C-alpha positions as CSV (number, residue, x, y, z in Angstrom):
1,M,42.7,-177.0,142.8
2,R,40.6,-177.3,139.6
3,F,41.9,-179.1,136.6
4,T,40.8,-178.4,133.2
5,T,41.3,-180.2,129.7
6,K,44.5,-178.0,129.1
7,T,46.0,-178.1,132.5
8,L,45.6,-182.0,132.6
9,L,47.3,-182.9,129.6
10,V,50.0,-185.3,130.5
11,S,53.7,-184.0,129.7
12,A,56.0,-185.3,127.3
13,A,58.4,-186.4,130.1
14,M,55.3,-188.2,131.8
15,T,54.2,-189.9,128.9
16,A,57.7,-191.2,128.4
17,A,57.8,-192.2,132.0
18,M,54.8,-194.2,131.6
19,A,55.8,-196.0,128.4
20,S,59.0,-197.0,129.9
21,G,57.1,-198.6,132.8
22,A,58.3,-196.4,135.6
23,L,54.8,-196.0,136.6
24,A,53.1,-199.2,135.5
25,E,53.0,-200.4,139.2
26,I,49.8,-198.1,139.9
27,T,46.7,-199.4,138.0
28,M,43.1,-198.2,138.0
29,S,39.9,-199.8,136.7
30,G,36.2,-198.9,137.2
31,K,32.7,-198.9,136.1
32,L,30.3,-195.9,135.5
33,V,26.4,-196.5,136.3
34,D,23.4,-195.0,137.1
35,A,23.6,-194.5,141.0
36,E,19.7,-195.4,141.2
37,D,19.4,-198.8,139.4
38,E,22.9,-199.6,138.5
39,N,22.4,-199.7,134.7
40,R,24.1,-197.2,132.1
41,F,20.9,-195.5,131.0
42,F,19.3,-192.1,132.2
43,T,16.2,-190.9,131.3
44,R,16.0,-187.0,129.7
45,L,16.1,-185.7,133.5
46,G,19.4,-186.9,134.1
47,G,20.4,-187.8,137.9
48,E,23.2,-189.2,139.6
49,A,25.9,-191.5,138.6
50,H,28.5,-193.3,140.6
51,E,31.8,-194.7,139.4
52,D,33.0,-197.7,141.5
53,L,36.8,-197.6,141.0
54,S,39.6,-200.0,142.0
55,I,43.4,-198.5,142.4
56,G,46.1,-201.0,143.2
57,G,50.0,-200.4,143.7
58,L,49.7,-197.6,146.2
59,D,52.0,-196.8,149.0
60,Q,50.4,-197.7,152.3
61,D,49.6,-194.7,154.7
62,K,50.2,-192.0,151.9
63,D,47.8,-189.4,151.0
64,Y,46.3,-189.1,147.6
65,I,43.6,-187.1,145.5
66,L,41.5,-188.5,143.0
67,T,40.2,-186.1,140.4
68,T,37.0,-187.2,138.5
69,I,35.7,-185.4,135.5
70,L,32.4,-186.0,133.7
71,I,32.7,-185.4,130.1
72,D,30.3,-184.9,127.1
73,A,32.0,-187.7,124.8
74,A,31.0,-185.9,121.7
75,S,32.0,-182.4,122.7
76,R,34.5,-183.1,125.4
77,E,33.1,-180.5,127.5
78,E,33.6,-180.8,131.1
79,I,30.4,-181.0,133.1
80,E,31.5,-181.8,136.6
81,T,34.9,-182.3,138.5
82,V,35.2,-184.1,141.8
83,D,38.2,-184.3,144.1
84,T,38.3,-187.5,146.4
85,P,41.3,-187.1,148.8
86,F,42.3,-190.4,150.6
87,T,44.8,-192.1,152.6
88,A,45.7,-195.5,151.3
89,Q,45.4,-198.0,154.2
90,T,46.6,-200.7,152.0
91,A,48.1,-201.1,148.3
92,D,44.8,-201.7,146.9
93,V,41.7,-199.2,147.5
94,D,38.3,-199.2,146.4
95,L,36.4,-195.7,146.0
96,S,33.2,-194.7,144.8
97,V,32.6,-191.1,143.2
98,T,29.3,-189.6,142.8
99,L,28.6,-187.4,139.8
100,S,25.5,-185.0,139.0
101,V,24.3,-185.8,135.5
102,P,22.4,-182.9,133.9
103,R,19.1,-183.0,132.0
104,N,18.9,-183.7,128.2
105,E,17.0,-180.9,126.7
106,G,18.1,-181.7,123.1
107,D,17.1,-184.1,120.2
108,I,19.5,-186.7,120.6
109,N,20.9,-188.8,123.4
110,I,24.0,-187.6,125.1
111,D,27.0,-190.0,126.2
112,Y,29.1,-189.3,129.0
113,V,32.4,-190.6,130.1
114,T,34.9,-189.7,133.0
115,W,38.5,-189.0,133.0
116,N,40.2,-189.9,136.4
117,L,43.7,-188.7,137.3
118,L,45.5,-189.7,140.6
119,R,48.3,-187.7,142.1
120,E,49.9,-187.6,145.7
121,A,48.5,-184.9,147.9
122,G,50.2,-181.6,147.4
123,S,51.3,-182.5,144.1
124,D,50.4,-181.6,140.7
125,T,52.2,-184.8,139.1
126,V,49.7,-187.4,137.7
127,L,50.6,-190.8,138.6
128,V,48.2,-192.6,136.6
129,E,45.1,-191.7,134.5
130,M,42.0,-193.4,133.0
131,T,39.9,-191.9,130.2
132,G,36.6,-193.6,129.2
133,D,35.5,-194.5,125.9
134,A,31.9,-193.9,124.8
135,S,31.9,-197.4,123.0
136,D,32.7,-199.2,126.2
137,P,29.3,-199.9,128.1
138,D,31.3,-200.2,131.5
139,R,32.9,-196.8,130.8
140,A,30.0,-194.6,129.6
141,I,26.5,-193.5,130.4
142,Q,23.7,-192.3,128.2
143,V,21.0,-189.7,129.0
144,H,18.3,-190.0,126.7
145,S,16.6,-187.3,124.8
146,I,12.7,-187.1,124.8
147,Q,11.4,-190.7,124.0
148,R,8.4,-191.0,122.1
149,V,5.8,-193.7,121.5
150,S,2.7,-193.6,119.3
151,V,-0.1,-195.5,117.7
152,I,0.5,-195.9,113.8
153,S,-2.4,-198.0,112.8
154,V,-5.0,-200.1,114.3
155,K,-6.6,-202.8,112.1
156,D,-8.5,-205.9,112.0
157,A,-6.1,-208.6,111.8
158,A,-8.2,-210.7,109.6
159,D,-9.0,-208.1,106.7
160,G,-7.2,-204.8,107.6
161,D,-10.4,-202.8,108.1
162,N,-11.5,-201.1,111.2
163,R,-14.4,-203.2,112.2
164,I,-14.4,-206.7,113.5
165,D,-17.4,-209.4,114.2
166,G,-19.4,-209.0,117.1
167,Q,-18.4,-212.4,118.3
168,G,-14.8,-211.1,118.7
169,G,-11.5,-211.3,116.8
170,K,-8.1,-209.9,116.7
171,I,-6.8,-206.6,116.2
172,D,-3.3,-205.5,115.3
173,V,-1.9,-202.2,116.6
174,V,1.3,-201.1,115.0
175,V,3.4,-199.1,117.7
176,G,5.9,-196.6,116.6
177,Y,8.9,-195.3,118.8
178,E,11.7,-192.8,118.8
179,N,14.9,-192.3,120.5
180,M,15.2,-195.8,122.3
181,V,18.5,-197.4,123.0
182,E,19.6,-200.1,120.5
183,G,20.1,-203.3,122.5
184,Y,18.4,-202.4,125.5
185,A,15.0,-204.6,126.8
186,Y,11.9,-202.5,127.0
187,A,8.5,-203.8,127.7
188,V,5.8,-202.6,125.2
189,W,2.3,-203.0,126.8
190,G,-1.3,-201.8,126.0
191,Q,-4.8,-202.1,126.7
192,I,-8.1,-201.4,124.9
193,L,-10.5,-198.7,126.1
194,T,-13.7,-197.0,125.1
195,P,-13.8,-193.7,123.6
196,S,-14.8,-192.5,127.2
197,G,-11.5,-194.1,129.0
198,Q,-13.2,-197.0,130.2
199,S,-10.9,-200.1,130.3
200,R,-12.2,-203.4,128.8
201,S,-9.6,-205.5,130.6
202,I,-8.1,-206.4,127.2
203,F,-4.3,-206.5,127.3
204,S,-1.5,-207.2,125.0
205,S,2.3,-206.9,125.6
206,V,5.6,-207.9,124.4
207,L,7.7,-208.1,127.6
208,E,11.0,-208.0,126.2
209,Y,11.4,-206.1,123.1
210,T,15.0,-205.1,122.2
211,P,15.1,-202.2,119.4
212,E,17.9,-202.6,116.7
213,K,17.7,-199.0,115.9
214,K,16.6,-195.8,117.8
215,A,13.4,-195.6,115.9
216,G,11.1,-198.2,114.5
217,E,7.8,-200.2,115.1
218,V,6.4,-203.3,117.0
219,T,3.1,-204.9,116.6
220,L,0.7,-205.6,119.4
221,T,-2.4,-208.1,119.0
222,F,-5.2,-208.0,120.9
223,D,-7.8,-210.8,121.3
224,I,-11.0,-209.2,121.5
225,P,-13.8,-211.7,123.0
226,A,-17.5,-211.6,122.3
227,G,-19.7,-209.5,124.1
228,L,-18.9,-205.9,122.9
229,D,-21.2,-206.0,120.0
230,G,-22.3,-202.6,119.1
231,I,-19.4,-200.3,120.7
232,S,-16.2,-198.7,119.6
233,I,-12.9,-199.5,121.2
234,L,-9.4,-198.2,120.7
235,P,-5.8,-199.0,122.2
236,S,-3.7,-197.0,124.4
237,V,-0.1,-198.2,124.5
238,G,3.1,-197.4,126.3
239,I,6.8,-198.6,126.7
240,Y,8.4,-199.3,130.0
241,H,11.6,-200.3,131.5
242,Q,11.4,-204.1,131.0
243,N,13.0,-204.9,134.6
244,R,10.7,-202.5,136.4
245,I,7.5,-204.1,135.7
246,E,5.7,-207.6,135.5
247,I,2.8,-208.8,133.5
248,L,0.1,-210.4,135.7
249,E,-1.7,-213.6,134.6
250,D,-4.7,-211.4,133.2
251,G,-2.3,-209.6,131.0
252,N,-2.6,-206.4,133.4
253,I,0.7,-204.6,134.3
254,S,2.0,-204.3,137.7
255,W,5.0,-202.3,138.9
256,I,7.8,-204.2,140.8
257,P,7.9,-202.9,144.4
258,G,10.9,-200.8,145.0
259,S,11.7,-200.4,141.4
260,P,13.1,-196.8,140.7
261,N,11.0,-194.2,138.7
262,P,10.3,-193.4,136.1
263,V,8.8,-197.0,135.2
264,M,7.1,-195.8,132.1
265,I,9.1,-194.3,129.5
266,A,6.6,-193.0,127.0
267,S,2.9,-193.5,126.3
268,D,0.0,-192.8,123.8
269,T,-3.5,-192.5,125.3
270,D,-5.1,-190.3,122.6
271,L,-8.9,-191.1,122.8
272,K,-9.9,-188.6,120.3
273,D,-8.2,-190.1,117.1
274,E,-11.1,-191.6,115.3
275,S,-8.7,-193.4,112.8
276,R,-7.4,-195.7,115.5
277,M,-10.9,-196.7,116.4
278,I,-12.4,-200.2,115.7
279,E,-16.2,-200.7,115.5
280,V,-17.1,-204.2,117.0
281,G,-20.3,-205.6,115.3
282,V,-23.2,-203.2,114.2
283,P,-23.0,-199.9,116.1
284,F,-26.1,-199.2,118.3
285,G,-28.9,-197.5,116.4
286,Q,-27.7,-199.0,113.2
287,T,-28.9,-202.1,111.1
288,E,-27.1,-204.1,108.9
């Protein structure tokens, strides 16, 4: 039997019974997470969620059906309905329900919640229900839209131009991002390359960066050593799931073994944009 938003509306009599405490002995609580890594955030590709539920006050050896509906929190559209029949071996039962989470092909993040309803097998009478709230991190999941990162500017940290001394110096790289999750910890990491894509083994990172807004900027500062006089360099940057990578002693990046994919959320590796190039010392073939 499929329940829809209309058919699952609790009747006035049922509401009155719940308010009077007649059904208060049955309780339900739960947490909704990404099945892959146990947090509440999904990439735009979606995936699988599971909801771990605890139900109390059941009649032992009685057959029940739990109906779980995944709902778009904004539009209230029903995405998927899963029925879980079970026999209560004890008064308290723990259940885990798996739900398919669709990919996000839009321009904004999508929040999903669940609506759980319990009834006795063979009956349409709802014994207890629980509806998720998009503002509750334990009861809602979020599927990101396309997340972007880009190099906004690359400057000599000392004077703001696009050239540093041949003996080395510092360059500041302003990294812009879009559609990140406020309050979620990301790792921002970059490396210095030549225009041909050769790594110079110069790295910079902010291991735990927590955006206050969906879009914003963060600065990476690179220490450029002596020995690169006469060449051009430019940065490659990326944003990663903070809990899926580690920064090595030399500043390079390493994926934590067993971490779910994707590890990298977004990157900018444009090697043709001359506006982000830094000249080190005097270019070969020129004199001061």
